[in-house]
N, CA, C and O atoms as a GROMACS GRO file, in nm:
protein
  508
    1MET      N    1  10.343  17.895   3.932
    1MET     CA    2  10.227  17.812   3.960
    1MET      C    3  10.119  17.899   4.023
    1MET      O    4  10.145  17.977   4.115
    2ALA      N    5   9.999  17.886   3.973
    2ALA     CA    6   9.886  17.960   4.028
    2ALA      C    7   9.857  17.913   4.170
    2ALA      O    8   9.881  17.797   4.203
    3ASP      N    9   9.805  18.004   4.253
    3ASP     CA   10   9.777  17.969   4.392
    3ASP      C   11   9.659  17.876   4.409
    3ASP      O   12   9.625  17.840   4.522
    4ASP      N   13   9.594  17.835   4.300
    4ASP     CA   14   9.481  17.744   4.313
    4ASP      C   15   9.497  17.619   4.228
    4ASP      O   16   9.400  17.547   4.205
    5THR      N   17   9.618  17.592   4.181
    5THR     CA   18   9.642  17.476   4.094
    5THR      C   19   9.593  17.347   4.159
    5THR      O   20   9.534  17.262   4.092
    6PHE      N   21   9.616  17.332   4.289
    6PHE     CA   22   9.581  17.207   4.358
    6PHE      C   23   9.465  17.223   4.456
    6PHE      O   24   9.417  17.124   4.510
    7ALA      N   25   9.419  17.343   4.478
    7ALA     CA   26   9.313  17.368   4.576
    7ALA      C   27   9.186  17.293   4.536
    7ALA      O   28   9.151  17.284   4.419
    8GLY      N   29   9.117  17.240   4.638
    8GLY     CA   30   8.989  17.174   4.614
    8GLY      C   31   8.981  17.037   4.676
    8GLY      O   32   9.059  17.003   4.765
    9SER      N   33   8.885  16.960   4.629
    9SER     CA   34   8.856  16.828   4.684
    9SER      C   35   8.935  16.719   4.614
    9SER      O   36   8.944  16.716   4.491
   10TRP      N   37   8.993  16.630   4.693
   10TRP     CA   38   9.072  16.518   4.643
   10TRP      C   39   9.035  16.393   4.722
   10TRP      O   40   8.970  16.401   4.826
   11HIS      N   41   9.077  16.277   4.670
   11HIS     CA   42   9.061  16.150   4.742
   11HIS      C   43   9.201  16.095   4.769
   11HIS      O   44   9.282  16.082   4.678
   12SER      N   45   9.227  16.063   4.895
   12SER     CA   46   9.357  16.014   4.939
   12SER      C   47   9.348  15.865   4.972
   12SER      O   48   9.256  15.820   5.040
   13THR      N   49   9.445  15.788   4.923
   13THR     CA   50   9.454  15.645   4.956
   13THR      C   51   9.600  15.613   4.986
   13THR      O   52   9.689  15.652   4.910
   14TYR      N   53   9.623  15.543   5.095
   14TYR     CA   54   9.757  15.490   5.116
   14TYR      C   55   9.748  15.342   5.154
   14TYR      O   56   9.647  15.296   5.209
   15TRP      N   57   9.854  15.270   5.123
   15TRP     CA   58   9.862  15.126   5.147
   15TRP      C   59   9.961  15.102   5.259
   15TRP      O   60  10.065  15.168   5.266
   16TYR      N   61   9.930  15.007   5.347
   16TYR     CA   62  10.018  14.974   5.459
   16TYR      C   63  10.015  14.824   5.483
   16TYR      O   64   9.916  14.758   5.451
   17PRO      N   65  10.124  14.769   5.540
   17PRO     CA   66  10.128  14.625   5.566
   17PRO      C   67  10.018  14.585   5.664
   17PRO      O   68   9.999  14.650   5.768
   18SER      N   69   9.946  14.479   5.632
   18SER     CA   70   9.837  14.432   5.717
   18SER      C   71   9.892  14.362   5.841
   18SER      O   72   9.994  14.293   5.835
   19ASN      N   73   9.823  14.381   5.952
   19ASN     CA   74   9.854  14.307   6.074
   19ASN      C   75   9.773  14.178   6.086
   19ASN      O   76   9.798  14.097   6.175
   20THR      N   77   9.675  14.159   5.996
   20THR     CA   78   9.585  14.045   6.011
   20THR      C   79   9.593  13.943   5.898
   20THR      O   80   9.536  13.834   5.909
   21HIS      N   81   9.664  13.975   5.790
   21HIS     CA   82   9.676  13.882   5.677
   21HIS      C   83   9.798  13.919   5.596
   21HIS      O   84   9.855  14.027   5.613
   22ASP      N   85   9.840  13.830   5.507
   22ASP     CA   86   9.950  13.861   5.417
   22ASP      C   87   9.905  13.972   5.322
   22ASP      O   88   9.789  13.976   5.281
   23GLY      N   89   9.996  14.060   5.288
   23GLY     CA   90   9.964  14.166   5.194
   23GLY      C   91   9.940  14.299   5.262
   23GLY      O   92   9.991  14.326   5.371
   24GLU      N   93   9.860  14.382   5.195
   24GLU     CA   94   9.839  14.519   5.240
   24GLU      C   95   9.692  14.549   5.263
   24GLU      O   96   9.603  14.484   5.209
   25ASP      N   97   9.669  14.650   5.344
   25ASP     CA   98   9.538  14.710   5.361
   25ASP      C   99   9.548  14.854   5.312
   25ASP      O  100   9.658  14.904   5.289
   26THR      N  101   9.434  14.920   5.297
   26THR     CA  102   9.433  15.060   5.256
   26THR      C  103   9.359  15.144   5.358
   26THR      O  104   9.274  15.097   5.432
   27SER      N  105   9.395  15.269   5.358
   27SER     CA  106   9.324  15.369   5.436
   27SER      C  107   9.286  15.481   5.339
   27SER      O  108   9.372  15.531   5.267
   28GLU      N  109   9.159  15.519   5.337
   28GLU     CA  110   9.111  15.616   5.240
   28GLU      C  111   9.040  15.732   5.309
   28GLU      O  112   8.969  15.713   5.408
   29TYR      N  113   9.061  15.850   5.255
   29TYR     CA  114   8.999  15.972   5.307
   29TYR      C  115   8.960  16.063   5.192
   29TYR      O  116   9.031  16.071   5.091
   30ASP      N  117   8.848  16.131   5.205
   30ASP     CA  118   8.818  16.245   5.121
   30ASP      C  119   8.885  16.364   5.189
   30ASP      O  120   8.867  16.385   5.309
   31VAL      N  121   8.962  16.441   5.112
   31VAL     CA  122   9.041  16.550   5.170
   31VAL      C  123   9.018  16.679   5.094
   31VAL      O  124   8.970  16.679   4.981
   32GLU      N  125   9.052  16.788   5.159
   32GLU     CA  126   9.048  16.920   5.100
   32GLU      C  127   9.190  16.976   5.099
   32GLU      O  128   9.261  16.968   5.200
   33ILE      N  129   9.232  17.032   4.985
   33ILE     CA  130   9.364  17.094   4.975
   33ILE      C  131   9.346  17.245   4.972
   33ILE      O  132   9.267  17.298   4.894
   34GLN      N  133   9.421  17.312   5.058
   34GLN     CA  134   9.432  17.458   5.057
   34GLN      C  135   9.573  17.490   5.010
   34GLN      O  136   9.669  17.427   5.054
   35GLN      N  137   9.586  17.586   4.921
   35GLN     CA  138   9.716  17.616   4.862
   35GLN      C  139   9.752  17.762   4.880
   35GLN      O  140   9.669  17.851   4.859
   36THR      N  141   9.877  17.786   4.920
   36THR     CA  142   9.934  17.919   4.924
   36THR      C  143  10.070  17.910   4.856
   36THR      O  144  10.164  17.851   4.910
   37GLY      N  145  10.081  17.968   4.739
   37GLY     CA  146  10.205  17.957   4.662
   37GLY      C  147  10.234  17.812   4.632
   37GLY      O  148  10.150  17.742   4.575
   38ASN      N  149  10.352  17.764   4.671
   38ASN     CA  150  10.388  17.624   4.647
   38ASN      C  151  10.364  17.535   4.769
   38ASN      O  152  10.410  17.421   4.772
   39GLU      N  153  10.294  17.586   4.869
   39GLU     CA  154  10.267  17.510   4.991
   39GLU      C  155  10.123  17.460   4.992
   39GLU      O  156  10.029  17.535   4.965
   40LEU      N  157  10.108  17.331   5.023
   40LEU     CA  158   9.976  17.268   5.030
   40LEU      C  159   9.948  17.224   5.172
   40LEU      O  160  10.033  17.161   5.235
   41VAL      N  161   9.831  17.256   5.223
   41VAL     CA  162   9.784  17.204   5.352
   41VAL      C  163   9.662  17.118   5.320
   41VAL      O  164   9.567  17.164   5.258
   42ILE      N  165   9.667  16.993   5.363
   42ILE     CA  166   9.565  16.895   5.328
   42ILE      C  167   9.504  16.841   5.457
   42ILE      O  168   9.576  16.804   5.550
   43HIS      N  169   9.373  16.838   5.463
   43HIS     CA  170   9.307  16.780   5.580
   43HIS      C  171   9.187  16.700   5.536
   43HIS      O  172   9.120  16.733   5.438
   44SER      N  173   9.160  16.594   5.611
   44SER     CA  174   9.046  16.509   5.577
   44SER      C  175   8.915  16.578   5.615
   44SER      O  176   8.909  16.661   5.705
   45LEU      N  177   8.812  16.539   5.542
   45LEU     CA  178   8.678  16.587   5.571
   45LEU      C  179   8.617  16.498   5.679
   45LEU      O  180   8.660  16.384   5.696
   46PRO      N  181   8.518  16.546   5.752
   46PRO     CA  182   8.454  16.462   5.853
   46PRO      C  183   8.406  16.330   5.791
   46PRO      O  184   8.359  16.326   5.678
   47ASN      N  185   8.420  16.222   5.869
   47ASN     CA  186   8.382  16.090   5.820
   47ASN      C  187   8.318  16.009   5.931
   47ASN      O  188   8.334  16.042   6.049
   48PRO      N  189   8.246  15.903   5.896
   48PRO     CA  190   8.172  15.827   5.998
   48PRO      C  191   8.260  15.747   6.094
   48PRO      O  192   8.212  15.704   6.198
   49ILE      N  193   8.387  15.726   6.061
   49ILE     CA  194   8.473  15.647   6.152
   49ILE      C  195   8.553  15.737   6.247
   49ILE      O  196   8.629  15.686   6.329
   50HIS      N  197   8.536  15.868   6.236
   50HIS     CA  198   8.600  15.965   6.326
   50HIS      C  199   8.753  15.957   6.323
   50HIS      O  200   8.819  15.979   6.425
   51ALA      N  201   8.808  15.926   6.208
   51ALA     CA  202   8.952  15.928   6.188
   51ALA      C  203   8.988  16.059   6.118
   51ALA      O  204   8.902  16.124   6.058
   52TYR      N  205   9.114  16.097   6.125
   52TYR     CA  206   9.156  16.226   6.071
   52TYR      C  207   9.296  16.214   6.014
   52TYR      O  208   9.382  16.146   6.071
   53ILE      N  209   9.320  16.282   5.902
   53ILE     CA  210   9.453  16.286   5.844
   53ILE      C  211   9.483  16.429   5.800
   53ILE      O  212   9.394  16.500   5.754
   54GLN      N  213   9.607  16.468   5.814
   54GLN     CA  214   9.649  16.597   5.762
   54GLN      C  215   9.789  16.584   5.703
   54GLN      O  216   9.868  16.499   5.745
   55MET      N  217   9.817  16.668   5.604
   55MET     CA  218   9.948  16.668   5.539
   55MET      C  219   9.989  16.812   5.513
   55MET      O  220   9.905  16.900   5.496
   56ARG      N  221  10.119  16.833   5.511
   56ARG     CA  222  10.177  16.960   5.468
   56ARG      C  223  10.280  16.926   5.363
   56ARG      O  224  10.377  16.854   5.390
   57LEU      N  225  10.259  16.978   5.240
   57LEU     CA  226  10.349  16.947   5.129
   57LEU      C  227  10.401  17.075   5.067
   57LEU      O  228  10.335  17.179   5.070
   58VAL      N  229  10.521  17.066   5.012
   58VAL     CA  230  10.579  17.174   4.933
   58VAL      C  231  10.597  17.121   4.792
   58VAL      O  232  10.654  17.014   4.772
   59VAL      N  233  10.548  17.196   4.693
   59VAL     CA  234  10.556  17.155   4.553
   59VAL      C  235  10.680  17.217   4.491
   59VAL      O  236  10.703  17.338   4.501
   60ASP      N  237  10.760  17.133   4.426
   60ASP     CA  238  10.878  17.177   4.352
   60ASP      C  239  10.872  17.111   4.215
   60ASP      O  240  10.910  16.996   4.199
   61ASN      N  241  10.824  17.188   4.116
   61ASN     CA  242  10.801  17.136   3.981
   61ASN      C  243  10.705  17.018   3.987
   61ASN      O  244  10.588  17.036   4.022
   62GLU      N  245  10.750  16.896   3.953
   62GLU     CA  246  10.658  16.781   3.952
   62GLU      C  247  10.668  16.694   4.077
   62GLU      O  248  10.624  16.579   4.077
   63LEU      N  249  10.725  16.748   4.185
   63LEU     CA  250  10.742  16.673   4.309
   63LEU      C  251  10.676  16.748   4.425
   63LEU      O  252  10.696  16.868   4.442
   64ALA      N  253  10.599  16.675   4.505
   64ALA     CA  254  10.541  16.728   4.629
   64ALA      C  255  10.600  16.649   4.745
   64ALA      O  256  10.592  16.526   4.747
   65SER      N  257  10.661  16.719   4.840
   65SER     CA  258  10.728  16.654   4.953
   65SER      C  259  10.679  16.715   5.083
   65SER      O  260  10.649  16.834   5.090
   66GLY      N  261  10.670  16.632   5.187
   66GLY     CA  262  10.630  16.687   5.316
   66GLY      C  263  10.601  16.582   5.420
   66GLY      O  264  10.658  16.473   5.418
   67SER      N  265  10.513  16.617   5.512
   67SER     CA  266  10.483  16.531   5.626
   67SER      C  267  10.334  16.500   5.633
   67SER      O  268  10.252  16.571   5.575
   68TRP      N  269  10.303  16.394   5.705
   68TRP     CA  270  10.164  16.353   5.727
   68TRP      C  271  10.145  16.316   5.873
   68TRP      O  272  10.240  16.280   5.942
   69LEU      N  273  10.021  16.325   5.918
   69LEU     CA  274   9.982  16.289   6.055
   69LEU      C  275   9.844  16.228   6.048
   69LEU      O  276   9.754  16.283   5.984
   70GLU      N  277   9.826  16.114   6.113
   70GLU     CA  278   9.695  16.048   6.113
   70GLU      C  279   9.655  16.015   6.256
   70GLU      O  280   9.734  15.965   6.335
   71ASN      N  281   9.529  16.043   6.286
   71ASN     CA  282   9.467  15.999   6.410
   71ASN      C  283   9.364  15.896   6.368
   71ASN      O  284   9.263  15.930   6.306
   72THR      N  285   9.387  15.769   6.402
   72THR     CA  286   9.302  15.661   6.354
   72THR      C  287   9.168  15.657   6.428
   72THR      O  288   9.149  15.723   6.530
   73SER      N  289   9.078  15.580   6.373
   73SER     CA  290   8.944  15.567   6.430
   73SER      C  291   8.949  15.512   6.572
   73SER      O  292   9.023  15.417   6.599
   74PRO      N  293   8.872  15.570   6.663
   74PRO     CA  294   8.869  15.517   6.799
   74PRO      C  295   8.808  15.377   6.807
   74PRO      O  296   8.837  15.303   6.901
   75GLU      N  297   8.723  15.341   6.710
   75GLU     CA  298   8.657  15.210   6.712
   75GLU      C  299   8.732  15.105   6.631
   75GLU      O  300   8.698  14.987   6.639
   76GLY      N  301   8.830  15.143   6.554
   76GLY     CA  302   8.896  15.051   6.462
   76GLY      C  303   9.008  14.970   6.524
   76GLY      O  304   9.031  14.974   6.645
   77GLU      N  305   9.076  14.898   6.440
   77GLU     CA  306   9.187  14.810   6.481
   77GLU      C  307   9.296  14.886   6.558
   77GLU      O  308   9.358  14.830   6.649
   78PHE      N  309   9.320  15.011   6.521
   78PHE     CA  310   9.432  15.086   6.580
   78PHE      C  311   9.388  15.178   6.694
   78PHE      O  312   9.472  15.247   6.752
   79GLN      N  313   9.261  15.182   6.727
   79GLN     CA  314   9.204  15.245   6.845
   79GLN      C  315   9.260  15.383   6.878
   79GLN      O  316   9.322  15.403   6.982
   80ALA      N  317   9.237  15.478   6.788
   80ALA     CA  318   9.273  15.619   6.807
   80ALA      C  319   9.423  15.641   6.826
   80ALA      O  320   9.464  15.734   6.896
   81MET      N  321   9.504  15.557   6.764
   81MET     CA  322   9.649  15.578   6.768
   81MET      C  323   9.686  15.694   6.676
   81MET      O  324   9.618  15.720   6.577
   82MET      N  325   9.793  15.763   6.711
   82MET     CA  326   9.845  15.873   6.630
   82MET      C  327   9.970  15.821   6.558
   82MET      O  328  10.060  15.766   6.620
   83TYR      N  329   9.973  15.840   6.427
   83TYR     CA  330  10.087  15.801   6.344
   83TYR      C  331  10.132  15.921   6.264
   83TYR      O  332  10.052  16.010   6.233
   84SER      N  333  10.261  15.926   6.230
   84SER     CA  334  10.312  16.036   6.149
   84SER      C  335  10.432  15.989   6.068
   84SER      O  336  10.491  15.884   6.095
   85GLY      N  337  10.466  16.070   5.968
   85GLY     CA  338  10.580  16.036   5.885
   85GLY      C  339  10.599  16.140   5.776
   85GLY      O  340  10.549  16.252   5.783
   86VAL      N  341  10.673  16.099   5.674
   86VAL     CA  342  10.702  16.186   5.560
   86VAL      C  343  10.660  16.116   5.432
   86VAL      O  344  10.639  15.995   5.430
   87LEU      N  345  10.646  16.194   5.324
   87LEU     CA  346  10.611  16.136   5.196
   87LEU      C  347  10.662  16.222   5.083
   87LEU      O  348  10.683  16.343   5.098
   88GLN      N  349  10.680  16.159   4.967
   88GLN     CA  350  10.711  16.228   4.844
   88GLN      C  351  10.620  16.175   4.736
   88GLN      O  352  10.603  16.054   4.721
   89LEU      N  353  10.560  16.267   4.661
   89LEU     CA  354  10.463  16.232   4.558
   89LEU      C  355  10.504  16.295   4.426
   89LEU      O  356  10.543  16.412   4.422
   90ILE      N  357  10.495  16.219   4.319
   90ILE     CA  358  10.518  16.272   4.185
   90ILE      C  359  10.384  16.320   4.131
   90ILE      O  360  10.284  16.247   4.136
   91ILE      N  361  10.383  16.442   4.079
   91ILE     CA  362  10.260  16.504   4.028
   91ILE      C  363  10.249  16.472   3.879
   91ILE      O  364  10.344  16.493   3.803
   92ASP      N  365  10.133  16.421   3.837
   92ASP     CA  366  10.117  16.391   3.695
   92ASP      C  367  10.107  16.519   3.613
   92ASP      O  368  10.085  16.627   3.668
   93ASP      N  369  10.124  16.507   3.482
   93ASP     CA  370  10.131  16.624   3.394
   93ASP      C  371  10.007  16.711   3.399
   93ASP      O  372  10.018  16.834   3.387
   94ASN      N  373   9.888  16.652   3.415
   94ASN     CA  374   9.766  16.733   3.416
   94ASN      C  375   9.726  16.778   3.557
   94ASN      O  376   9.620  16.840   3.576
   95LYS      N  377   9.810  16.747   3.656
   95LYS     CA  378   9.791  16.792   3.795
   95LYS      C  379   9.660  16.744   3.857
   95LYS      O  380   9.600  16.812   3.940
   96GLN      N  381   9.616  16.624   3.814
   96GLN     CA  382   9.494  16.563   3.868
   96GLN      C  383   9.524  16.444   3.958
   96GLN      O  384   9.433  16.387   4.018
   97ARG      N  385   9.651  16.406   3.968
   97ARG     CA  386   9.691  16.289   4.045
   97ARG      C  387   9.833  16.309   4.097
   97ARG      O  388   9.919  16.361   4.026
   98MET      N  389   9.856  16.267   4.220
   98MET     CA  390   9.989  16.265   4.280
   98MET      C  391  10.009  16.125   4.338
   98MET      O  392   9.920  16.074   4.406
   99SER      N  393  10.122  16.064   4.311
   99SER     CA  394  10.146  15.930   4.366
   99SER      C  395  10.292  15.914   4.402
   99SER      O  396  10.380  15.969   4.336
  100GLY      N  397  10.315  15.838   4.508
  100GLY     CA  398  10.451  15.817   4.554
  100GLY      C  399  10.458  15.726   4.674
  100GLY      O  400  10.383  15.630   4.684
  101THR      N  401  10.548  15.758   4.766
  101THR     CA  402  10.579  15.670   4.878
  101THR      C  403  10.580  15.747   5.010
  101THR      O  404  10.624  15.861   5.016
  102TRP      N  405  10.530  15.681   5.113
  102TRP     CA  406  10.535  15.735   5.248
  102TRP      C  407  10.629  15.648   5.332
  102TRP      O  408  10.656  15.533   5.298
  103VAL      N  409  10.678  15.706   5.440
  103VAL     CA  410  10.754  15.632   5.540
  103VAL      C  411  10.710  15.684   5.677
  103VAL      O  412  10.684  15.803   5.693
  104GLY      N  413  10.702  15.594   5.774
  104GLY     CA  414  10.661  15.635   5.908
  104GLY      C  415  10.686  15.524   6.008
  104GLY      O  416  10.710  15.409   5.972
  105VAL      N  417  10.680  15.560   6.133
  105VAL     CA  418  10.700  15.464   6.240
  105VAL      C  419  10.563  15.417   6.289
  105VAL      O  420  10.474  15.497   6.315
  106GLY      N  421  10.549  15.286   6.302
  106GLY     CA  422  10.426  15.228   6.354
  106GLY      C  423  10.461  15.120   6.453
  106GLY      O  424  10.577  15.101   6.488
  107ARG      N  425  10.359  15.049   6.499
  107ARG     CA  426  10.381  14.940   6.594
  107ARG      C  427  10.334  14.810   6.532
  107ARG      O  428  10.222  14.800   6.483
  108ASN      N  429  10.421  14.712   6.535
  108ASN     CA  430  10.382  14.578   6.496
  108ASN      C  431  10.300  14.524   6.612
  108ASN      O  432  10.351  14.511   6.723
  109LEU      N  433  10.172  14.493   6.588
  109LEU     CA  434  10.083  14.452   6.698
  109LEU      C  435  10.127  14.323   6.765
  109LEU      O  436  10.094  14.301   6.882
  110ASP      N  437  10.199  14.236   6.694
  110ASP     CA  438  10.249  14.113   6.755
  110ASP      C  439  10.367  14.140   6.848
  110ASP      O  440  10.376  14.080   6.955
  111LYS      N  441  10.456  14.230   6.808
  111LYS     CA  442  10.578  14.255   6.885
  111LYS      C  443  10.566  14.371   6.981
  111LYS      O  444  10.646  14.384   7.074
  112GLN      N  445  10.467  14.457   6.961
  112GLN     CA  446  10.447  14.576   7.044
  112GLN      C  447  10.572  14.665   7.053
  112GLN      O  448  10.599  14.725   7.157
  113ARG      N  449  10.646  14.672   6.943
  113ARG     CA  450  10.760  14.763   6.941
  113ARG      C  451  10.756  14.845   6.813
  113ARG      O  452  10.698  14.802   6.713
  114PRO      N  453  10.818  14.961   6.816
  114PRO     CA  454  10.814  15.046   6.697
  114PRO      C  455  10.892  14.985   6.581
  114PRO      O  456  10.995  14.920   6.600
  115GLU      N  457  10.840  15.006   6.462
  115GLU     CA  458  10.906  14.963   6.340
  115GLU      C  459  10.886  15.069   6.234
  115GLU      O  460  10.788  15.144   6.238
  116ILE      N  461  10.978  15.077   6.140
  116ILE     CA  462  10.964  15.170   6.028
  116ILE      C  463  10.892  15.098   5.915
  116ILE      O  464  10.930  14.988   5.875
  117TYR      N  465  10.787  15.163   5.864
  117TYR     CA  466  10.707  15.109   5.756
  117TYR      C  467  10.711  15.202   5.636
  117TYR      O  468  10.736  15.322   5.652
  118THR      N  469  10.688  15.148   5.518
  118THR     CA  470  10.676  15.229   5.397
  118THR      C  471  10.559  15.175   5.315
  118THR      O  472  10.515  15.062   5.335
  119GLY      N  473  10.511  15.256   5.225
  119GLY     CA  474  10.403  15.212   5.138
  119GLY      C  475  10.373  15.314   5.031
  119GLY      O  476  10.434  15.421   5.026
  120LYS      N  477  10.280  15.280   4.947
  120LYS     CA  478  10.237  15.366   4.837
  120LYS      C  479  10.131  15.463   4.887
  120LYS      O  480  10.053  15.430   4.976
  121TRP      N  481  10.129  15.584   4.829
  121TRP     CA  482  10.028  15.683   4.862
  121TRP      C  483   9.987  15.754   4.734
  121TRP      O  484  10.071  15.784   4.650
  122GLU      N  485   9.857  15.780   4.719
  122GLU     CA  486   9.814  15.857   4.604
  122GLU      C  487   9.700  15.952   4.641
  122GLU      O  488   9.618  15.923   4.728
  123LEU      N  489   9.699  16.063   4.573
  123LEU     CA  490   9.592  16.161   4.583
  123LEU      C  491   9.535  16.181   4.443
  123LEU      O  492   9.610  16.205   4.348
  124ILE      N  493   9.403  16.169   4.430
  124ILE     CA  494   9.336  16.188   4.300
  124ILE      C  495   9.231  16.296   4.317
  124ILE      O  496   9.150  16.291   4.410
  125ARG      N  497   9.234  16.393   4.226
  125ARG     CA  498   9.135  16.502   4.233
  125ARG      C  499   8.995  16.445   4.221
  125ARG      O  500   8.968  16.363   4.133
  126ALA      N  501   8.906  16.490   4.309
  126ALA     CA  502   8.766  16.444   4.306
  126ALA      C  503   8.696  16.504   4.184
  126ALA      O  504   8.724  16.616   4.142
  127ALA      N  505   8.604  16.427   4.129
  127ALA     CA  506   8.529  16.474   4.009
  127ALA      C  507   8.430  16.582   4.044
  127ALA      O  508   8.360  16.631   3.956
   0.00000   0.00000   0.00000
């Protein structure tokens, strides 16, 4: 694999269970991927809500596996909380999209205790 196969600008979206309604909400970031061999370091670009996400993934053929860390917006629902977890993403054949599942520990705002959550995550190369 070339050292720049995944390098560049991407759009990240993940889905998580809503605390305010039935169903899911999304969190979206424009991110930059830096690649060294089969290792990817992903970080969000500056944004108006002052939230931040980073990921470290290792690519093995059509699978990218690793960890994520998010610092949520200080003004938002989660008030600058730090969340982390792991994820696995399947890489599409043209290497323009990765999609899969994340898992992480969060807090149910009603119960105020930690719970394990899972959801869908995708990265799409920016045009």
